[in-house]
KOLVO-267403 format. One line per field, with one value per residue (C-alpha): residue in one letter; x, y, z; residue number from 1. Coordinates in steps of 0.001 Angstrom, whole numbers, plus 500000, padded with zeros to 6 digits. Layout:
<rs>
r [a	...] $
c1 [X	...] $
c2 [Y	...] $
c3 [Z	...] $
k [NUM	...] $
</rs>
This chain:
<rs>
r [m	g	e	s	n	k	k	y	l	s	w	p	v	v	a	m	m	a	f	v	t	v	i	g	f	e	d	i	m	y	n	f	k	n	q	g	m	g	v	i	t	s	w	i	i	m	m	f	l	y	v	i	p	y	a	l	m	v	g	q	l	g	s	v	f	n	s	e	g	g	g	l	s	s	w	i	r	g	t	n	g	e	f	l	g	y	f	t	a	w	t	y	w	a	a	s	i	p	y	v	v	d	s	a	q	s	v	i	v	g	f	g	w	a	f	t	g	s	s	e	f	q	d	k	m	p	n	v	i	f	t	l	l	t	f	i	v	f	i	v	f	i	f	v	q	r	h	l	a	n	s	m	e	i	l	s	t	i	g	g	f	a	m	f	g	m	t	v	l	f	v	f	m	s	i	v	g	l	l	r	t	g	g	h	m	a	t	q	p	m	n	i	h	t	i	l	p	k	f	d	l	k	y	l	t	t	i	g	l	l	i	y	a	v	n	g	a	e	l	v	a	p	f	i	t	q	m	k	k	p	k	t	d	f	p	k	a	m	i	t	l	a	f	m	t	t	f	l	t	i	f	g	s	f	s	l	g	i	f	f	d	a	n	h	l	p	n	d	l	k	m	n	g	d	y	y	a	f	q	y	l	g	q	q	y	g	v	g	n	l	f	m	y	i	y	a	w	t	s	v	i	y	m	c	a	l	l	a	v	l	l	d	a	m	t	r	m	l	i	s	d	t	g	k	k	y	m	p	a	f	l	r	k	t	n	d	s	g	l	p	v	n	g	y	i	l	t	c	t	l	s	g	f	i	m	l	l	g	v	f	l	p	e	m	n	d	i	f	n	w	l	l	n	l	n	g	i	i	s	p	g	v	t	c	w	i	f	y	a	f	m	r	i	r	k	n	t	a	k	y	p	s	e	y	v	f	i	k	n	d	k	l	a	y	s	v	g	l	l	l	l	v	v	t	a	t	a	t	l	f	g	i	a	p	q	d	v	a	t	y	s	g	t	w	w	y	e	l	i	i	n	f	v	a	i	i	i	l	i	g	l	g	t	i	l	p	l	i	r	k	r	e	i	e	y	g	i	a	f	d	r	k	q	w	s	i	m	i	a	t	t	l	i	g	v	v	a	m	v	w	l	g	g	t	d	l	a	a	r	f	i	y	i	v	a	i	a	i	i	f	p	l	f	m	w	y	i	g	r	k	k	p	q	e	a] $
c1 [375965	379390	382019	381528	377804	378338	377140	379751	379510	381324	383551	381275	378364	380468	381625	377996	377044	379909	379037	375445	376779	379452	377916	374421	372727	372424	376201	376848	374243	375690	379148	377826	376175	379468	381746	379619	381113	384550	383629	384397	388102	387802	386298	389118	391725	389861	389508	393129	394839	392351	389575	391656	394445	391805	389904	393118	394198	390828	391481	394781	393324	390518	393070	395118	392089	390155	388770	387504	383894	383938	385431	387206	387025	388494	391364	392198	391803	394131	396814	396445	394675	391280	390763	391515	389322	386509	387061	387054	383745	382387	383522	382151	378838	378914	379496	376324	374155	374141	373730	370576	369145	369888	368162	365099	364906	365245	362220	360152	361398	360768	357192	356583	357646	355885	352543	352698	355029	356797	358848	356068	355277	358698	357829	354768	356468	357979	361365	359854	357338	360081	362198	359215	358274	361879	361894	358537	360045	362817	360362	358232	361198	362538	359311	359203	362649	361795	359124	360307	364114	364712	362124	363754	367172	365692	363892	367043	368976	366255	365924	369682	369947	366862	368537	371661	369506	367804	371204	372508	369194	369508	373077	372260	369000	370516	373353	371000	368654	371571	372409	368746	368524	371674	374028	372470	373529	372213	375775	377462	380143	381158	384933	388086	387908	384380	385446	388447	387608	388774	391327	390685	389676	386064	387250	389152	385982	384182	386750	385281	381944	383780	385398	382058	380556	383107	383953	382156	383930	384888	381186	381275	384313	382157	381214	384858	384181	381431	383757	385394	388819	388754	392476	392271	388568	388015	390766	389194	385874	387546	389301	385994	384311	386901	386413	382594	382634	384970	382668	379447	380701	382329	379506	376862	378259	378417	374764	373719	375360	372933	369918	371398	373362	376400	376957	373518	372442	369276	369896	367971	369807	371214	367769	365683	368185	367675	363900	364430	366778	364213	361572	363785	364476	360747	360162	362930	361212	357681	356388	355909	356685	356671	360396	360259	357439	359213	362379	360518	358859	362106	363854	361145	361246	365029	365407	362729	364329	367824	366764	365223	368296	370715	368926	369094	372503	374463	373138	373711	377197	378222	376853	378151	381465	382869	382553	382124	385371	384449	380682	378468	376185	373030	373691	374308	371037	368638	364947	363339	363722	367446	367106	369425	366607	368816	371092	368127	367310	370882	370638	367323	368592	371721	369759	367245	370099	371550	368128	367634	370902	369653	366065	367032	368488	366487	364913	364210	366774	369420	368741	369138	372342	373899	373241	374622	377774	378123	378390	381173	383104	382567	382581	386016	387359	386413	387926	391302	391250	391499	394728	396103	395398	397032	400141	400342	400268	402837	405146	405290	404450	406017	403366	400545	401080	398742	398227	397260	399661	399041	402479	405257	407656	406706	408182	406431	403148	403491	404121	401025	398944	400366	399673	396022	395718	397007	394738	391672	392450	392996	389704	387984	389362	388506	385046	384195	383825	380098	378973	375914	375545	377069	380559	380764	377009	375060	373989	377605	378816	375940	376651	380340	379441	377048	379554	381996	379267	378060	381597	382543	379364	379358	383049	383559	380861	382943	385705	383241	381533	384650	384863	381224	381985	384919	382519	380208	383064	384208	380840	378450	376414	377520	375242	372474	368942	369629	372678	370786	367884	370150	372015	368820	367190	370274	370209	366522	367090	369894	367625	364795	367254	368612	365095	364360	367609	367227	365088	367577	370443	373771	375605	373153	373427	377208	377377	374968	376825	380215	378762	377273	380556	382338	379745	377944	380990	382240	378860	378569	382098	381237	378116	379760	382910	380935	380422	376843	374912	373148	376432] $
c2 [509084	509774	507134	507561	506696	503656	500358	497615	493875	492665	489594	487481	488142	487146	484037	483040	483726	481497	478805	478600	478308	475727	473099	471795	468848	467001	467295	465479	462855	462145	461405	459394	457118	456753	456042	455326	456319	456244	459605	461181	460451	461626	464921	465431	464769	466977	469857	470142	469096	470534	472833	475103	475685	475978	478654	480528	480457	481935	484506	485567	485638	487810	490066	490414	491150	493039	495548	492858	491759	488758	486170	483159	484249	487642	485910	483780	486752	488773	486063	484401	486737	487140	483768	481663	484048	483381	479621	479640	481505	478964	475886	477420	477954	474454	473000	474782	472895	469555	471531	473345	470097	468441	471372	471020	467305	468092	470394	467454	465152	467842	468432	464675	464411	467630	466410	462660	462364	459348	458127	455936	458400	457686	454024	455035	457708	456561	457982	459818	461608	462498	463957	465788	467306	468395	470149	471815	473132	474677	476425	477686	479191	480845	482878	483206	484751	487303	488849	487914	487908	490221	488414	485080	486355	487313	483971	482035	483903	483220	479629	479146	480268	478178	475102	475878	476213	472862	471195	472616	471698	468111	467763	469311	467400	464109	464278	465393	462540	460113	461139	460802	457240	456071	456350	453781	454194	452421	451947	449118	448569	452169	452232	453555	450935	452029	455578	454507	454351	451576	453151	451290	452076	452692	455211	457121	457404	459130	461874	464060	464239	465219	468093	469005	469200	471686	473853	477070	479567	481553	482284	485058	486683	489320	490649	491602	495054	495562	495054	497947	496290	493538	492740	491624	490949	488540	486137	486279	485222	482308	481084	481223	479333	476544	475973	476121	473584	471327	471346	470665	467909	465891	466152	465947	462620	461330	462314	460323	457259	457580	456868	454893	451659	452648	448981	448627	451935	452334	452360	455625	457436	460142	461089	460565	460314	463831	463214	459832	461501	464076	461345	459407	462568	463212	459630	459942	462985	461605	464213	461922	463499	467096	467709	466011	468244	471371	470277	469312	472716	474483	472479	473241	476997	477078	474946	476900	480232	478901	477509	480795	482788	480267	480195	483963	484589	481879	482969	486667	485994	483983	486445	489587	488335	486838	489995	490505	488933	485280	485135	485050	488051	485934	484627	488155	489404	490747	491639	494906	493906	493264	489477	487277	485228	483098	482470	481024	478854	477525	476787	474930	473037	471743	470971	469024	467151	466162	464995	462988	461118	459931	459080	455558	454532	451803	453815	457361	456838	455937	459193	461222	459440	459659	463377	463978	462019	464002	467082	465247	465097	468500	470685	469535	469893	473581	473979	473226	476776	478189	476369	477237	480953	480730	479133	481966	484728	482965	482544	486323	487912	491227	491585	490450	492075	491110	492364	488843	486052	482333	480810	483387	481220	481436	478089	476257	478027	477170	473525	473391	474886	472330	469480	470469	470909	467356	465929	467681	466686	463071	463055	464409	461602	458841	460374	459455	455831	455256	454863	453389	450612	447149	447439	446400	445842	447135	450210	450820	450864	453070	455600	455574	456365	459205	460650	461108	462397	464984	466233	466458	468332	470746	471633	471180	473680	476340	475882	476103	479374	481539	479998	480939	484463	484595	483839	486614	489079	487887	487545	489633	486514	483100	480992	481667	480312	477223	476312	476874	474759	471867	471910	472142	469359	467170	467765	466868	463688	462776	463359	461280	458487	458626	458294	455383	453584	454314	451243	448938	447031	448490	447500	449431	452508	452320	452006	454909	457213	456442	457010	460349	461343	460873	461754	464668	466957	466183	467026	470246	471201	470559	472751	475419	475840	477267	481000	482061	482891	485765	487401] $
c3 [157191	158634	159289	163056	162742	160544	162024	162024	162465	165560	165358	167633	165239	162211	164081	164732	161107	159963	162490	161246	157694	158462	160723	161321	162985	159683	159090	162354	161425	157942	159274	162216	159650	157767	160716	163779	167146	165528	164026	167435	166912	163302	164483	167000	164300	161825	164250	165242	162011	159502	160726	162952	160376	157621	159565	160386	156728	155794	158516	156956	153433	154732	156386	153173	150992	153664	151158	148768	148989	146670	148988	147502	143844	144818	146620	143581	141237	143462	143456	140056	137653	136000	134311	137371	139375	136903	136986	140793	140777	138295	140257	143455	141685	140175	143652	144766	142259	144145	147378	146268	144839	148184	149950	147698	148476	152183	151848	150528	153305	155940	154775	154816	158460	159459	158084	158737	161741	160232	157267	155859	153071	151561	150999	148969	146858	143518	142543	139567	141813	144310	141487	139992	143350	143873	140506	141263	144491	142367	140055	142946	144756	141627	141691	145477	145835	143126	145341	148832	148548	151527	153646	152822	153886	157251	157525	156637	159332	161914	160710	160799	164388	165243	163715	165708	168829	168155	167747	171033	172692	171480	172753	176133	176706	175515	178026	180841	179919	179961	183519	184530	183185	184918	181962	179606	175978	172885	171633	173528	174557	175107	175513	173877	171127	170204	169357	167272	163560	161272	158945	155695	152108	153103	155684	152999	150905	153803	154485	151743	153578	156780	154901	153319	156804	158156	155146	154243	156507	153400	152773	155375	153721	151939	155388	156022	154594	157204	160182	162024	162361	159719	159849	163492	164085	161177	162380	165882	164363	162560	165739	167616	164764	164964	168692	168496	165652	167640	170654	168776	166458	169230	171771	169045	167837	171411	171912	168855	170376	173296	171047	168125	168252	166193	165342	163723	162186	160066	156320	155930	158734	156443	155166	158306	161172	162521	162741	164418	166910	168020	168193	170601	172593	172964	174062	176656	178193	177812	175332	172326	168950	170204	169679	166280	165041	166300	164537	161341	160964	161913	159191	156610	157283	157256	154123	152220	153074	152409	149042	147914	148939	147422	144059	143876	145464	143636	140232	140860	142252	139204	136667	138388	139779	136580	134478	130758	129635	130186	130784	127638	127194	126976	130502	131823	130361	132979	132928	133998	137655	137249	137535	135408	133840	131595	134564	136445	133431	133440	137170	136757	133695	135423	138592	136510	134854	138248	139425	136231	136817	140200	139262	138116	141464	143258	146097	147255	150024	147409	145530	148726	149756	146289	146015	149493	148654	145415	147634	149459	146178	144600	147712	149028	145482	145527	149001	147394	145985	149521	150288	146855	147449	150887	149373	146840	149452	151637	148657	148312	151662	150641	147931	150220	153630	156444	159973	161029	160055	160490	161283	161108	159099	155403	154394	157217	156469	152775	153672	155886	153066	150626	153052	153454	149694	149143	151881	150450	146867	147964	149880	146758	144603	147096	147558	143960	145086	145902	149498	151227	148623	148260	146728	143048	142837	139834	141816	142896	139283	138174	140944	140005	136378	137208	139693	136821	134479	137023	137734	134039	133098	136038	135907	132152	131241	132985	130388	127487	128425	127808	124316	123709	124941	122529	119648	120833	120774	117349	115565	117670	118568	119802	117575	115084	115483	113398	115473	118728	117455	116467	119795	121877	119845	120277	124023	124260	122243	124623	127646	126148	125319	128876	130301	127930	128755	132469	132871	131143	132655	133735	130543	128354	130576	130525	126719	126294	128674	127085	123605	124657	126326	122988	120350	122016	122515	118978	117490	119507	118454	114795	114992	117109	115008	112071	111755	112639	109460	111216	112239] $
k [1	2	3	4	5	6	7	8	9	10	11	12	13	14	15	16	17	18	19	20	21	22	23	24	25	26	27	28	29	30	31	32	33	34	35	36	37	38	39	40	41	42	43	44	45	46	47	48	49	50	51	52	53	54	55	56	57	58	59	60	61	62	63	64	65	66	67	68	69	70	71	72	73	74	75	76	77	78	79	80	81	82	83	84	85	86	87	88	89	90	91	92	93	94	95	96	97	98	99	100	101	102	103	104	105	106	107	108	109	110	111	112	113	114	115	116	117	118	119	120	121	122	123	124	125	126	127	128	129	130	131	132	133	134	135	136	137	138	139	140	141	142	143	144	145	146	147	148	149	150	151	152	153	154	155	156	157	158	159	160	161	162	163	164	165	166	167	168	169	170	171	172	173	174	175	176	177	178	179	180	181	182	183	184	185	186	187	188	189	190	191	192	193	194	195	196	197	198	199	200	201	202	203	204	205	206	207	208	209	210	211	212	213	214	215	216	217	218	219	220	221	222	223	224	225	226	227	228	229	230	231	232	233	234	235	236	237	238	239	240	241	242	243	244	245	246	247	248	249	250	251	252	253	254	255	256	257	258	259	260	261	262	263	264	265	266	267	268	269	270	271	272	273	274	275	276	277	278	279	280	281	282	283	284	285	286	287	288	289	290	291	292	293	294	295	296	297	298	299	300	301	302	303	304	305	306	307	308	309	310	311	312	313	314	315	316	317	318	319	320	321	322	323	324	325	326	327	328	329	330	331	332	333	334	335	336	337	338	339	340	341	342	343	344	345	346	347	348	349	350	351	352	353	354	355	356	357	358	359	360	361	362	363	364	365	366	367	368	369	370	371	372	373	374	375	376	377	378	379	380	381	382	383	384	385	386	387	388	389	390	391	392	393	394	395	396	397	398	399	400	401	402	403	404	405	406	407	408	409	410	411	412	413	414	415	416	417	418	419	420	421	422	423	424	425	426	427	428	429	430	431	432	433	434	435	436	437	438	439	440	441	442	443	444	445	446	447	448	449	450	451	452	453	454	455	456	457	458	459	460	461	462	463	464	465	466	467	468	469	470	471	472	473	474	475	476	477	478	479	480	481	482	483	484	485	486	487	488	489	490	491	492	493	494	495	496	497	498	499	500	501	502	503	504	505	506	507	508	509	510	511	512	513	514	515	516	517	518	519	520	521	522	523	524	525	526	527	528	529	530	531	532	533	534	535] $
</rs>
């Protein structure tokens, strides 16, 4: 096919693809729960001081590396070399683990609402069953995506646009309904003071989830190579994305204030708020639960398709994008169908580990909220790479020419990139403090501990894999069967001990976790430092 007959993606299409990826109804709901109507002011501040410059920086990075298809990891590799490119790919993948677990849990919640029409099933479901069902969903979709990968990509696209349509429908119908009922809102009083957030320590801990809600524009970077004029059209798409996100977050939050009293929000709003909202909308228009059921099945289809694509795409991206230099051969091994089987096993193992950390929380709602807030820590942390890459290209613009330039003055542009890097890193650190539970309670301390454990395991493993690859290069294999057996057995013992101690008090959990944090790495280092006998 000649170049003249090639089909290109237009910038409006790329903008819509990015918009579906970046913001959703649940993102608006999560932050409404954290900040109430004050989130409207937060969204305005975020849009002009964060989202717009963030999107335009992504636009310039896409313009500089317009022939690269790897996105963020390609940008870091192009500015800082192979190892940092690998580590960026790893951290991006690690950040996806809590996201896919969250998506799997959302599938369970969505099915519950779709079949029962209420949240009562959650009160009857023990945490262990919820975790087990979530893990079963993982296993099922590992097999599903193998046979229906292309179909799932189509379904996720359709589902994504359907979710976007439901969000716009909710905003539009809520405001129309408000005018029909004479302007009565559940949130009272509704004045300038209501939409001003309280800038305190708790507010700082919620910024990470705001960033989590609006990041992700870099996910469409691989489509740069499919645009006719990528240097100019990709920045256009990013500008459009910023303004669409601004509109929907502000008016979406206002619409929620019509149905929910922001001063007295339900404790389970993050998990069930979107279903409650469509219930209220249906009641307002006299159609009962119709809108809720439509939304529930839309959510189930979208989440199922998204989960299947994510499980496949994130594993393939990690294995293929990091190359042979740093990724162990046993993880790059594929079957006859070209699927990285051991990569899937690693994904399921780490996902299972994350789920196990949360299973000992008091309620199903606590598990959901903790996992969501974990996304609000790890995801903004990964976003820091974007600003770092932007700072690198603006430090040496002669080496990285671009047709589109965000802020002509290099020093000013560098300063803006540094400012956003500092803001994002600060939000990441404050996000580690638990939310949605009583401060300094037993649950608060437990969530704080497992936040650190999850971060250390997910990110730390990325520094260990290159060392394992180094052993493969040196000895031909990383470990012999005896070494593998000892390490696997030790891991299983640790898991069993964690399950056993999960029912004990906080002090016992804390002592166990600290002991494992010290003893486990030392033991693995002792086993791993020896030369494999089978080499």
